[in-house]
N, C-alpha and C positions, 0 to 999 in steps of 0.2 A: 459435488463441486459444480458452481456454475461457472462458465466459460467467461473470463475477464475480457473487458473491451481492450481497444488498444491503449487508452489512457491509464486505465487500471494496471495494464501489463508494465507500463512505464513506471508507475508507482511501485509495482511488486519487484521490479528490476532494482529500483533505488533500494528498497527494505532488504532484499537478499544480499546487496553489496554492503550497504551500512550497518545492517541488523537492526533491532530496535531503535526506533527514531522518533523524535517529535514531528508535528506538522511542520514547523519551521526548518528542521533538517531534511525533510523530504523535499519541501519547498525550494530550499536553497540548492538541492541536488539536481532538481528539474530545471533550474536556471529561469529564464525570463519567458520561457515558453508558456507558462501556466500561472495565473493570479494566485495569490495566498488563499482566498476565499473558495477558489474552484478546486484547489488542493485538499483543503479541509472537507468540503463538500464530498469530494470523490472519496475520501478515508471513510467518512461517515456512511457513505453508501455501500462501501467494500466490506464494513464491519456488519452491516444489515444481511449482506450477502455471504458472510462467514469467510471472504477472503482474507481479511487480516483480522487481528485480535488485538483490542485495546486494552491497555492497563490505565486504569482511572485512578491509582494508588498515590500519584504525585500531582503537583499542581498542573505540571503540563502533561497531558496524555501521551503515552507512548504507545506506538503502533508497531506492529510486526506481523509479518506473512504468516497466515494460517497454515500453509502448505510448502513444503520445500520447492525450489526451483525445479527439481527433477521431477516431483510428482506433478506439477503443474504442467510441465511440458510434456510428461506422458498423457495427461488428461487432454491436452489440446490437440495431440496427434491423433487420438481415437475418433 
């Protein structure tokens, strides 16, 4: 597992709280601090880094964390 950046950790915290979510859901939860296209690009990068999993089965792609919050926290501590 690659170490997530601070911005990626913010997104992971949203996904852990909300569960599987669209980019719009994640962006809304982050508030005004991040633009929609920035949120989308971060999620795309996180997919490439295997930090999140993308379900392309619906019109709006659904993202979810690839690892649990506990697993990620343990990895960051090491």
